[in-house]
The first five atom37 places (N, CA, C, CB, O) and aatype in JSON, in Angstrom:
{
  "aatype": [12, 11, 10, 8, 8, 9, 7, 9, 9, 4, 1, 2, 1, 2, 2, 9, 13, 13, 10, 11, 11, 11, 11, 10, 13, 18, 19, 9, 3, 11, 19, 5, 2, 2, 11, 9, 18, 13, 6, 18, 9, 11, 6, 2, 11, 10, 17, 18, 6, 18, 9, 9, 14, 10, 2, 11, 1, 15, 16, 9, 13, 2, 15, 10, 11, 2, 11, 6, 12, 19, 9, 8, 8, 10, 7, 13, 13, 16, 11, 2, 9, 2, 1, 9, 11, 11, 11, 18, 9, 2, 2, 5, 6, 18, 19, 13, 9, 2, 15, 13, 11, 9, 11, 9, 14, 9, 17, 7, 7, 11, 10, 2, 16, 9, 13, 13, 15, 2, 11, 7, 16, 9, 9, 6, 13, 10, 15, 2, 6],
  "atom_mask": [
    [1, 1, 1, 1, 1],
    [1, 1, 1, 1, 1],
    [1, 1, 1, 1, 1],
    [1, 1, 1, 1, 1],
    [1, 1, 1, 1, 1],
    [1, 1, 1, 1, 1],
    [1, 1, 1, 0, 1],
    [1, 1, 1, 1, 1],
    [1, 1, 1, 1, 1],
    [1, 1, 1, 1, 1],
    [1, 1, 1, 1, 1],
    [1, 1, 1, 1, 1],
    [1, 1, 1, 1, 1],
    [1, 1, 1, 1, 1],
    [1, 1, 1, 1, 1],
    [1, 1, 1, 1, 1],
    [1, 1, 1, 1, 1],
    [1, 1, 1, 1, 1],
    [1, 1, 1, 1, 1],
    [1, 1, 1, 1, 1],
    [1, 1, 1, 1, 1],
    [1, 1, 1, 1, 1],
    [1, 1, 1, 1, 1],
    [1, 1, 1, 1, 1],
    [1, 1, 1, 1, 1],
    [1, 1, 1, 1, 1],
    [1, 1, 1, 1, 1],
    [1, 1, 1, 1, 1],
    [1, 1, 1, 1, 1],
    [1, 1, 1, 1, 1],
    [1, 1, 1, 1, 1],
    [1, 1, 1, 1, 1],
    [1, 1, 1, 1, 1],
    [1, 1, 1, 1, 1],
    [1, 1, 1, 1, 1],
    [1, 1, 1, 1, 1],
    [1, 1, 1, 1, 1],
    [1, 1, 1, 1, 1],
    [1, 1, 1, 1, 1],
    [1, 1, 1, 1, 1],
    [1, 1, 1, 1, 1],
    [1, 1, 1, 1, 1],
    [1, 1, 1, 1, 1],
    [1, 1, 1, 1, 1],
    [1, 1, 1, 1, 1],
    [1, 1, 1, 1, 1],
    [1, 1, 1, 1, 1],
    [1, 1, 1, 1, 1],
    [1, 1, 1, 1, 1],
    [1, 1, 1, 1, 1],
    [1, 1, 1, 1, 1],
    [1, 1, 1, 1, 1],
    [1, 1, 1, 1, 1],
    [1, 1, 1, 1, 1],
    [1, 1, 1, 1, 1],
    [1, 1, 1, 1, 1],
    [1, 1, 1, 1, 1],
    [1, 1, 1, 1, 1],
    [1, 1, 1, 1, 1],
    [1, 1, 1, 1, 1],
    [1, 1, 1, 1, 1],
    [1, 1, 1, 1, 1],
    [1, 1, 1, 1, 1],
    [1, 1, 1, 1, 1],
    [1, 1, 1, 1, 1],
    [1, 1, 1, 1, 1],
    [1, 1, 1, 1, 1],
    [1, 1, 1, 1, 1],
    [1, 1, 1, 1, 1],
    [1, 1, 1, 1, 1],
    [1, 1, 1, 1, 1],
    [1, 1, 1, 1, 1],
    [1, 1, 1, 1, 1],
    [1, 1, 1, 1, 1],
    [1, 1, 1, 0, 1],
    [1, 1, 1, 1, 1],
    [1, 1, 1, 1, 1],
    [1, 1, 1, 1, 1],
    [1, 1, 1, 1, 1],
    [1, 1, 1, 1, 1],
    [1, 1, 1, 1, 1],
    [1, 1, 1, 1, 1],
    [1, 1, 1, 1, 1],
    [1, 1, 1, 1, 1],
    [1, 1, 1, 1, 1],
    [1, 1, 1, 1, 1],
    [1, 1, 1, 1, 1],
    [1, 1, 1, 1, 1],
    [1, 1, 1, 1, 1],
    [1, 1, 1, 1, 1],
    [1, 1, 1, 1, 1],
    [1, 1, 1, 1, 1],
    [1, 1, 1, 1, 1],
    [1, 1, 1, 1, 1],
    [1, 1, 1, 1, 1],
    [1, 1, 1, 1, 1],
    [1, 1, 1, 1, 1],
    [1, 1, 1, 1, 1],
    [1, 1, 1, 1, 1],
    [1, 1, 1, 1, 1],
    [1, 1, 1, 1, 1],
    [1, 1, 1, 1, 1],
    [1, 1, 1, 1, 1],
    [1, 1, 1, 1, 1],
    [1, 1, 1, 1, 1],
    [1, 1, 1, 1, 1],
    [1, 1, 1, 1, 1],
    [1, 1, 1, 0, 1],
    [1, 1, 1, 0, 1],
    [1, 1, 1, 1, 1],
    [1, 1, 1, 1, 1],
    [1, 1, 1, 1, 1],
    [1, 1, 1, 1, 1],
    [1, 1, 1, 1, 1],
    [1, 1, 1, 1, 1],
    [1, 1, 1, 1, 1],
    [1, 1, 1, 1, 1],
    [1, 1, 1, 1, 1],
    [1, 1, 1, 1, 1],
    [1, 1, 1, 0, 1],
    [1, 1, 1, 1, 1],
    [1, 1, 1, 1, 1],
    [1, 1, 1, 1, 1],
    [1, 1, 1, 1, 1],
    [1, 1, 1, 1, 1],
    [1, 1, 1, 1, 1],
    [1, 1, 1, 1, 1],
    [1, 1, 1, 1, 1],
    [1, 1, 1, 1, 1]
  ],
  "atom_positions": [
    [[-10.67, -7.93, -14.22], [-9.4, -6.86, -14.42], [-9.56, -6.41, -13.72], [-9.1, -6.0, -15.35], [-10.69, -5.93, -13.62]],
    [[-8.48, -6.14, -12.52], [-7.99, -5.58, -11.69], [-7.06, -3.56, -12.31], [-7.04, -6.99, -11.15], [-6.37, -3.53, -13.34]],
    [[-7.25, -2.43, -11.58], [-6.31, -1.18, -12.65], [-5.83, -2.21, -11.24], [-6.43, 1.16, -13.11], [-6.4, -2.74, -10.29]],
    [[-3.9, -2.07, -11.95], [-2.74, -2.3, -11.88], [-1.99, -0.1, -11.37], [-2.33, -3.29, -13.72], [-1.15, 0.36, -10.6]],
    [[-2.73, 0.35, -12.15], [-2.04, 1.5, -12.08], [-1.88, 3.09, -12.74], [-1.24, 1.02, -12.22], [-1.04, 3.24, -13.62]],
    [[-2.44, 3.91, -12.43], [-2.25, 4.92, -13.7], [-0.6, 5.48, -13.54], [-3.55, 6.44, -13.6], [0.35, 5.56, -12.76]],
    [[-1.36, 5.98, -15.81], [0.63, 6.99, -15.7], [0.17, 7.85, -15.64], [0.0, 0.0, 0.0], [-1.06, 7.79, -15.71]],
    [[0.7, 8.97, -15.5], [1.06, 10.33, -15.13], [2.04, 10.76, -16.11], [1.62, 10.45, -13.7], [2.63, 9.72, -16.41]],
    [[2.46, 11.55, -16.67], [3.39, 12.92, -17.7], [3.28, 13.44, -17.43], [3.45, 13.49, -18.8], [2.13, 13.86, -17.36]],
    [[4.51, 14.21, -16.85], [4.77, 14.8, -16.43], [6.37, 15.78, -17.54], [4.66, 14.07, -15.19], [7.11, 15.2, -18.33]],
    [[6.42, 17.33, -17.17], [7.09, 17.59, -17.62], [9.47, 16.98, -16.79], [6.22, 19.01, -17.73], [10.57, 16.65, -17.21]],
    [[8.45, 17.35, -15.07], [9.88, 17.56, -14.78], [9.22, 16.68, -13.21], [10.7, 19.58, -14.81], [8.09, 16.36, -12.86]],
    [[10.79, 16.52, -12.48], [10.47, 16.04, -10.92], [10.08, 17.05, -10.65], [11.49, 15.51, -9.88], [9.48, 16.84, -9.59]],
    [[10.0, 18.07, -10.87], [9.42, 19.78, -9.43], [8.25, 19.9, -10.42], [10.8, 22.01, -9.2], [8.12, 21.12, -10.44]],
    [[7.27, 19.38, -11.28], [5.99, 19.61, -11.7], [5.37, 18.5, -10.24], [5.69, 19.1, -13.63], [4.34, 18.96, -9.75]],
    [[5.81, 17.34, -9.64], [5.42, 16.49, -8.85], [5.31, 17.4, -7.57], [6.32, 15.27, -8.83], [6.49, 17.59, -7.27]],
    [[4.64, 17.98, -6.79], [5.43, 18.47, -5.29], [5.16, 17.65, -4.61], [5.13, 19.74, -4.51], [5.88, 17.53, -3.62]],
    [[3.91, 16.61, -4.79], [4.32, 15.12, -3.65], [5.28, 14.84, -3.3], [4.15, 13.88, -3.95], [5.57, 14.82, -2.11]],
    [[6.43, 14.42, -4.63], [7.6, 13.82, -5.27], [8.67, 14.39, -4.72], [7.66, 13.95, -6.69], [9.61, 13.64, -4.42]],
    [[8.74, 15.35, -4.54], [10.01, 16.59, -3.7], [10.79, 15.89, -2.76], [9.29, 18.0, -2.66], [11.98, 16.19, -2.7]],
    [[10.37, 15.02, -2.01], [11.06, 14.74, -1.08], [11.12, 13.48, -1.23], [10.71, 15.18, 0.05], [12.19, 13.08, -0.79]],
    [[10.48, 12.62, -1.66], [10.13, 11.05, -1.76], [11.24, 10.59, -2.58], [8.62, 10.65, -2.48], [11.56, 10.96, -3.71]],
    [[11.86, 9.58, -1.74], [12.71, 8.46, -3.24], [12.29, 7.25, -3.41], [14.37, 8.01, -3.13], [12.31, 6.18, -2.81]],
    [[11.75, 7.83, -4.72], [11.71, 6.48, -5.46], [11.96, 6.01, -6.49], [10.94, 6.11, -5.55], [12.32, 6.66, -7.47]],
    [[11.77, 4.26, -6.41], [12.23, 3.72, -7.46], [11.73, 3.98, -8.98], [12.12, 2.55, -7.15], [10.64, 4.31, -9.45]],
    [[12.93, 3.72, -9.53], [13.03, 4.68, -11.32], [13.29, 3.63, -11.48], [14.12, 6.05, -12.05], [13.48, 2.66, -10.74]],
    [[13.31, 4.06, -13.73], [13.35, 3.18, -14.73], [14.72, 4.29, -15.05], [11.83, 2.88, -15.86], [15.27, 5.07, -14.27]],
    [[14.89, 4.13, -15.88], [15.05, 4.57, -17.67], [15.22, 3.42, -18.94], [16.58, 5.51, -17.85], [16.14, 2.69, -19.32]],
    [[13.92, 3.67, -19.36], [13.62, 3.45, -20.92], [14.07, 4.63, -21.36], [12.07, 3.16, -21.42], [14.01, 5.86, -21.26]],
    [[14.89, 3.05, -22.3], [16.32, 3.95, -23.31], [15.56, 3.16, -24.63], [18.69, 3.36, -22.92], [16.22, 3.08, -25.66]],
    [[14.28, 2.61, -24.6], [13.19, 2.81, -25.65], [12.93, 3.97, -26.34], [12.08, 2.58, -25.16], [13.16, 4.52, -27.41]],
    [[12.37, 4.13, -25.26], [11.37, 5.35, -25.08], [11.24, 6.69, -24.66], [10.72, 5.09, -24.52], [10.31, 7.5, -24.63]],
    [[12.86, 6.7, -24.22], [13.62, 8.27, -24.02], [12.22, 8.94, -23.19], [14.13, 9.33, -25.94], [11.44, 9.88, -23.33]],
    [[12.51, 7.65, -22.11], [11.61, 8.12, -20.94], [12.3, 7.74, -19.02], [9.93, 7.11, -21.32], [12.79, 6.67, -18.66]],
    [[12.06, 9.17, -18.02], [12.78, 8.26, -17.36], [11.14, 8.12, -15.93], [14.78, 9.06, -16.82], [10.58, 9.16, -15.6]],
    [[10.59, 6.53, -15.21], [9.89, 6.55, -14.49], [10.13, 6.05, -13.78], [9.14, 6.43, -14.67], [10.84, 5.05, -13.74]],
    [[9.32, 6.92, -12.52], [9.28, 6.52, -11.47], [7.9, 5.77, -10.97], [9.67, 7.53, -10.85], [6.92, 5.63, -11.7]],
    [[7.97, 5.25, -9.4], [6.83, 4.05, -9.08], [6.52, 4.33, -8.19], [7.03, 2.69, -8.98], [7.47, 4.8, -7.57]],
    [[5.38, 4.34, -7.48], [4.81, 4.89, -6.11], [4.09, 4.43, -5.78], [4.4, 5.91, -5.91], [3.05, 4.55, -6.43]],
    [[4.05, 3.47, -4.41], [2.8, 2.34, -4.84], [2.26, 3.13, -2.74], [3.57, -0.39, -5.29], [2.82, 3.29, -1.65]],
    [[0.64, 3.39, -3.5], [-0.71, 3.71, -2.01], [-1.05, 2.7, -1.87], [-2.2, 4.64, -2.1], [-1.52, 1.97, -2.75]],
    [[-0.86, 2.41, -0.55], [-1.29, 1.42, -0.06], [-2.8, 1.85, 0.63], [-0.2, 0.88, 0.82], [-3.47, 1.08, 1.31]],
    [[-3.11, 3.0, 0.36], [-4.71, 3.1, 1.33], [-5.42, 2.94, -0.18], [-5.23, 5.05, 2.52], [-6.62, 3.19, -0.16]],
    [[-4.9, 2.6, -1.38], [-6.14, 2.57, -1.98], [-5.24, 1.63, -3.28], [-7.03, 4.31, -2.32], [-5.4, 1.61, -4.51]],
    [[-4.36, 0.97, -2.44], [-3.63, -0.5, -3.53], [-3.71, 0.03, -4.84], [-4.62, -2.23, -3.59], [-4.59, -0.24, -5.66]],
    [[-2.95, 0.66, -4.96], [-2.69, 1.34, -6.4], [-1.74, 2.04, -6.56], [-3.58, 2.13, -6.87], [-1.51, 2.95, -5.76]],
    [[-0.71, 1.72, -7.95], [0.59, 2.04, -8.1], [0.74, 3.7, -9.07], [1.27, 0.61, -8.89], [-0.39, 3.96, -9.48]],
    [[1.11, 4.11, -9.23], [1.37, 5.67, -9.86], [2.77, 5.64, -10.67], [1.5, 6.96, -8.5], [3.67, 4.9, -10.28]],
    [[2.88, 6.26, -11.51], [3.36, 5.58, -12.82], [3.74, 6.85, -13.42], [2.22, 4.63, -13.75], [3.04, 7.42, -14.26]],
    [[5.05, 7.39, -12.91], [4.97, 8.68, -13.31], [6.24, 9.13, -14.71], [5.18, 9.53, -11.81], [7.45, 9.14, -14.47]],
    [[5.94, 9.3, -15.41], [6.5, 9.12, -17.09], [7.13, 10.81, -17.18], [4.82, 8.69, -18.61], [6.42, 11.79, -17.43]],
    [[8.67, 10.84, -16.89], [8.68, 12.41, -17.82], [10.49, 11.44, -19.38], [9.66, 14.8, -15.84], [11.27, 10.5, -19.54]],
    [[9.84, 13.11, -20.15], [10.76, 12.33, -21.12], [12.13, 13.23, -21.1], [10.05, 12.18, -22.78], [12.38, 14.43, -21.07]],
    [[12.75, 12.23, -21.13], [14.17, 12.32, -20.71], [15.0, 13.16, -22.5], [14.82, 10.23, -20.16], [16.22, 13.22, -22.63]],
    [[14.08, 13.64, -23.54], [14.37, 14.6, -24.92], [12.95, 14.33, -25.74], [15.97, 14.0, -26.0], [11.94, 13.63, -25.63]],
    [[13.56, 15.41, -26.74], [12.27, 15.21, -27.66], [12.13, 14.37, -28.36], [11.98, 16.0, -28.42], [11.36, 14.76, -29.24]],
    [[12.58, 12.89, -28.62], [12.34, 11.9, -29.08], [11.29, 10.68, -28.32], [13.55, 11.6, -29.33], [10.96, 9.59, -28.8]],
    [[10.8, 11.42, -26.64], [10.51, 10.63, -25.77], [9.19, 10.55, -26.83], [10.54, 11.07, -24.1], [8.91, 11.4, -27.68]],
    [[8.52, 9.42, -26.55], [7.45, 8.4, -26.88], [5.69, 9.82, -26.21], [7.91, 6.29, -25.49], [4.49, 10.02, -26.4]],
    [[6.74, 10.26, -25.53], [5.24, 10.89, -24.61], [5.63, 12.73, -24.64], [5.17, 10.06, -22.31], [5.37, 13.57, -23.77]],
    [[6.27, 12.89, -25.86], [7.44, 14.7, -25.31], [6.4, 15.33, -25.68], [9.25, 15.47, -26.33], [5.76, 16.02, -24.88]],
    [[6.01, 15.17, -27.17], [4.66, 15.82, -27.66], [3.21, 16.21, -26.59], [4.16, 14.73, -28.77], [2.57, 17.22, -26.3]],
    [[3.19, 15.04, -26.31], [1.39, 15.34, -24.73], [1.31, 17.23, -23.87], [2.0, 13.67, -22.33], [0.53, 18.07, -23.42]],
    [[2.6, 16.99, -24.1], [2.8, 17.58, -22.44], [3.32, 19.42, -23.45], [4.76, 16.3, -20.99], [3.89, 20.29, -22.79]],
    [[3.04, 19.63, -24.79], [3.01, 20.8, -25.49], [2.62, 21.99, -24.45], [2.0, 20.65, -26.68], [3.19, 23.02, -24.09]],
    [[1.31, 21.31, -24.13], [0.85, 23.51, -22.86], [0.97, 22.76, -21.77], [-1.42, 24.79, -22.78], [1.16, 23.44, -20.77]],
    [[0.92, 21.2, -21.53], [0.65, 21.04, -19.6], [1.84, 20.97, -19.07], [-0.18, 19.57, -18.9], [2.91, 20.89, -19.66]],
    [[1.69, 20.98, -18.22], [3.13, 20.24, -17.17], [3.05, 18.9, -16.62], [3.4, 21.05, -15.72], [3.99, 18.17, -16.31]],
    [[1.33, 18.58, -16.51], [1.27, 17.08, -15.54], [0.29, 16.64, -16.36], [0.8, 17.06, -13.69], [-0.34, 17.65, -16.65]],
    [[-0.31, 15.51, -17.0], [-1.32, 14.85, -17.41], [-1.66, 13.33, -17.7], [-1.47, 15.39, -18.24], [-1.07, 12.72, -18.6]],
    [[-2.58, 12.76, -16.95], [-2.51, 11.67, -16.94], [-2.86, 11.08, -18.38], [-3.19, 11.32, -15.9], [-3.84, 11.32, -19.09]],
    [[-1.77, 10.22, -18.6], [-1.47, 9.46, -19.61], [-2.16, 8.02, -19.53], [-0.04, 9.41, -19.66], [-3.15, 8.44, -18.94]],
    [[-2.41, 6.65, -19.66], [-2.93, 5.98, -19.57], [-2.95, 5.55, -18.1], [-2.65, 5.38, -20.43], [-2.41, 5.75, -17.01]],
    [[-4.14, 4.66, -18.91], [-4.58, 3.58, -17.48], [-4.01, 1.99, -17.33], [-6.37, 3.31, -17.53], [-3.93, 1.21, -18.28]],
    [[-3.72, 1.76, -16.29], [-2.26, -0.22, -16.57], [-3.03, -0.94, -16.09], [0.0, 0.0, 0.0], [-3.46, -0.51, -15.01]],
    [[-3.47, -1.99, -16.43], [-4.5, -3.53, -16.12], [-3.52, -4.53, -16.53], [-6.16, -3.79, -17.2], [-3.13, -4.61, -17.69]],
    [[-3.09, -5.35, -15.52], [-2.17, -6.36, -15.2], [-3.19, -7.27, -16.07], [-1.78, -6.7, -13.47], [-4.38, -6.97, -16.13]],
    [[-2.73, -8.3, -16.67], [-3.43, -9.49, -17.23], [-2.13, -10.81, -16.88], [-3.86, -9.18, -19.17], [-0.93, -10.69, -16.66]],
    [[-2.72, -11.65, -16.94], [-1.54, -13.53, -16.43], [-1.57, -13.31, -18.5], [-3.05, -16.12, -15.14], [-0.38, -13.34, -18.84]],
    [[-2.33, -13.16, -19.57], [-2.5, -14.05, -20.84], [-2.52, -12.5, -22.21], [-4.46, -15.26, -20.64], [-3.32, -12.35, -23.14]],
    [[-1.31, -11.59, -21.81], [-1.58, -11.0, -22.3], [-1.94, -11.56, -24.0], [-0.8, -10.2, -21.87], [-3.08, -11.16, -24.25]],
    [[-1.58, -12.04, -24.75], [-1.44, -12.63, -25.62], [-3.67, -12.76, -26.12], [-0.25, -14.06, -25.06], [-4.42, -12.71, -27.1]],
    [[-3.7, -12.94, -24.75], [-4.99, -13.39, -24.94], [-6.17, -11.49, -25.06], [-5.34, -14.72, -23.23], [-7.31, -11.79, -25.4]],
    [[-6.07, -10.43, -24.94], [-6.09, -9.33, -24.78], [-5.49, -9.56, -26.18], [-5.55, -8.61, -23.54], [-6.35, -9.82, -27.02]],
    [[-4.14, -9.52, -26.67], [-4.36, -8.6, -27.96], [-5.33, -9.18, -28.69], [-3.13, -8.39, -28.9], [-6.25, -8.42, -28.99]],
    [[-5.41, -10.45, -29.13], [-6.37, -10.62, -29.44], [-7.56, -10.89, -29.54], [-6.23, -10.72, -29.6], [-8.16, -11.42, -30.47]],
    [[-7.9, -10.53, -28.57], [-9.19, -9.62, -28.58], [-9.74, -9.35, -28.72], [-9.55, -9.15, -28.61], [-10.85, -9.79, -29.04]],
    [[-9.03, -7.67, -28.46], [-8.66, -5.82, -29.01], [-8.19, -5.9, -30.8], [-6.75, -4.95, -27.82], [-8.71, -5.42, -31.8]],
    [[-7.34, -6.5, -30.64], [-6.27, -5.68, -32.04], [-7.48, -5.77, -33.39], [-4.3, -6.99, -32.61], [-7.39, -4.73, -34.04]],
    [[-8.45, -6.63, -33.9], [-9.48, -6.46, -34.16], [-10.76, -5.91, -34.06], [-9.47, -6.91, -34.15], [-11.65, -5.85, -34.91]],
    [[-10.71, -5.4, -32.58], [-12.32, -4.38, -32.58], [-11.91, -3.04, -32.44], [-13.55, -4.66, -31.15], [-11.11, -2.35, -31.81]],
    [[-13.29, -2.91, -33.81], [-12.38, -1.11, -34.09], [-12.88, -0.18, -33.31], [-12.56, -0.26, -35.69], [-12.56, 0.95, -33.68]],
    [[-13.84, -0.24, -31.95], [-13.15, 0.31, -30.79], [-11.7, 0.77, -30.53], [-13.31, -0.49, -30.01], [-11.29, 1.79, -29.97]],
    [[-11.19, -0.05, -30.96], [-10.17, -0.27, -29.95], [-9.14, 0.18, -31.09], [-10.03, -1.93, -29.16], [-9.5, -0.22, -32.2]],
    [[-7.58, 1.13, -31.08], [-7.26, 1.07, -31.89], [-5.84, 0.49, -31.39], [-7.56, 2.1, -32.56], [-5.66, 0.98, -30.28]],
    [[-4.82, -0.29, -31.72], [-3.49, -0.91, -31.03], [-2.64, 0.81, -31.49], [-2.66, -2.9, -32.03], [-2.85, 1.67, -32.35]],
    [[-1.87, 0.66, -30.63], [-0.79, 1.85, -29.93], [0.67, 1.18, -30.36], [-0.94, 2.01, -27.85], [1.46, 1.31, -31.3]],
    [[0.61, 0.67, -29.61], [2.45, -0.17, -29.59], [2.15, -1.02, -28.87], [4.01, 0.58, -28.93], [1.05, -1.27, -28.37]],
    [[3.42, -1.66, -28.73], [3.88, -2.93, -27.49], [5.2, -2.71, -27.29], [3.74, -4.67, -27.92], [6.03, -2.16, -28.01]],
    [[5.28, -3.12, -26.43], [7.43, -2.72, -25.53], [7.53, -3.85, -24.98], [7.88, -1.25, -23.89], [6.75, -4.8, -25.06]],
    [[8.73, -3.75, -24.27], [9.11, -4.71, -23.42], [10.36, -4.02, -22.69], [9.41, -6.09, -24.18], [11.41, -3.52, -23.08]],
    [[9.88, -4.18, -21.76], [10.56, -3.34, -20.2], [11.17, -3.93, -19.0], [9.48, -2.63, -19.44], [11.4, -4.99, -19.58]],
    [[11.48, -4.07, -18.2], [12.26, -4.6, -17.23], [11.94, -3.58, -16.41], [13.7, -4.91, -17.49], [12.34, -2.45, -16.67]],
    [[10.88, -3.96, -14.87], [11.02, -3.28, -14.19], [10.88, -4.56, -12.96], [10.19, -2.04, -14.41], [10.3, -5.63, -13.12]],
    [[11.65, -4.06, -11.65], [11.77, -5.05, -11.03], [10.92, -4.95, -10.06], [12.89, -5.3, -10.71], [10.39, -5.99, -9.67]],
    [[10.49, -3.47, -9.31], [9.38, -4.2, -8.68], [8.17, -4.49, -8.97], [9.16, -3.82, -7.84], [7.39, -4.37, -8.03]],
    [[7.57, -4.97, -10.33], [6.32, -5.12, -10.98], [6.63, -7.06, -11.97], [6.09, -3.32, -12.24], [6.11, -7.58, -12.96]],
    [[7.89, -7.56, -10.82], [8.42, -8.44, -11.32], [9.49, -8.66, -12.73], [0.0, 0.0, 0.0], [9.27, -9.58, -13.51]],
    [[9.98, -8.26, -12.83], [10.99, -7.95, -14.03], [10.95, -7.69, -14.73], [0.0, 0.0, 0.0], [11.35, -6.56, -14.99]],
    [[10.46, -8.46, -15.63], [10.55, -8.4, -17.65], [9.18, -8.49, -17.42], [11.44, -9.92, -18.96], [8.58, -9.36, -16.79]],
    [[8.71, -7.42, -18.05], [7.06, -7.12, -18.8], [6.94, -6.49, -20.07], [6.12, -6.13, -17.94], [7.13, -5.32, -20.42]],
    [[6.48, -7.81, -20.86], [5.34, -7.63, -22.19], [4.16, -6.47, -21.9], [4.41, -9.28, -22.46], [3.11, -6.87, -21.38]],
    [[4.3, -5.05, -22.22], [3.07, -3.92, -22.72], [2.65, -4.06, -23.94], [3.46, -2.45, -22.73], [3.36, -4.29, -24.92]],
    [[1.16, -3.89, -23.91], [0.61, -3.79, -25.2], [-0.79, -2.03, -24.99], [-0.26, -5.8, -25.56], [-1.92, -1.83, -24.54]],
    [[0.03, -1.45, -25.48], [-1.66, -0.15, -25.55], [-2.03, 0.35, -26.33], [-1.85, 1.08, -24.95], [-1.29, 0.87, -27.17]],
    [[-3.9, 0.44, -26.42], [-4.67, 0.93, -27.0], [-4.92, 2.12, -26.73], [-5.44, 0.36, -27.01], [-4.44, 2.68, -25.74]],
    [[-6.08, 2.93, -27.93], [-6.19, 3.68, -27.74], [-8.68, 3.63, -27.96], [-4.82, 4.41, -28.6], [-9.39, 3.5, -28.96]],
    [[-9.01, 3.82, -26.45], [-10.62, 4.11, -26.59], [-11.21, 4.91, -26.68], [-11.26, 3.88, -25.97], [-11.13, 5.42, -25.57]],
    [[-11.93, 5.57, -27.32], [-12.37, 6.97, -26.88], [-11.29, 8.33, -26.89], [-12.84, 6.77, -25.4], [-11.82, 9.44, -26.8]],
    [[-10.16, 8.27, -26.98], [-8.93, 8.95, -26.75], [-8.58, 8.85, -25.23], [0.0, 0.0, 0.0], [-7.65, 9.44, -24.68]],
    [[-9.74, 7.77, -24.5], [-7.92, 6.99, -23.11], [-7.54, 6.11, -23.57], [-8.01, 6.22, -21.3], [-7.99, 5.39, -24.47]],
    [[-6.2, 6.08, -22.71], [-5.48, 4.96, -23.34], [-5.05, 3.79, -22.41], [-4.26, 5.51, -23.99], [-5.07, 4.11, -21.23]],
    [[-4.77, 2.87, -22.58], [-5.49, 1.39, -22.06], [-3.83, 0.92, -22.25], [-7.1, 0.37, -23.29], [-3.21, 0.85, -23.31]],
    [[-3.4, 0.67, -21.08], [-2.27, -0.44, -21.1], [-2.47, -1.85, -20.46], [-1.09, 0.12, -20.39], [-2.76, -2.12, -19.29]],
    [[-2.2, -2.93, -21.79], [-2.23, -4.33, -20.32], [-0.98, -4.16, -20.71], [-3.1, -6.3, -20.3], [-0.45, -3.45, -21.57]],
    [[-0.21, -5.68, -19.17], [0.76, -5.36, -18.16], [1.29, -6.46, -18.29], [0.39, -4.97, -16.81], [0.52, -7.19, -17.67]],
    [[2.24, -7.19, -18.73], [2.33, -8.7, -18.33], [4.16, -9.31, -17.97], [1.57, -9.65, -19.88], [5.29, -8.94, -18.28]],
    [[3.84, -9.87, -17.56], [5.12, -10.22, -16.85], [5.88, -12.16, -17.47], [4.5, -10.14, -14.82], [6.95, -12.75, -17.34]],
    [[4.31, -12.51, -18.22], [4.33, -13.5, -19.44], [5.27, -13.85, -20.03], [3.74, -13.21, -20.37], [5.17, -14.63, -20.97]]
  ]
}
């Protein structure tokens, strides 16, 4: 499995100095109350996902209490998300956080995601199955 993206949470777009002048694709995630910007860096073949809370009900709002920007998760694309879920759901080293369905056209449209925590690191698996 290959690293697909790094999720970075930010208080607002102005905190991301290198994004200020770029026009990036974004989506509004009404379920998690976030605005998500996407950037692809060709040199390292990696996506960056900049997540900005829309309000206090955002799933990541509390993660920014004393910070302006922080790495939130590592995202891995998988062909079989159900196999991944079965593999990690009963593994005591991984804590299931949540799963979501989201539409991100630049990543193939409708996606299923599942989040786990492992020793303080959040890992996202995503699939368009």
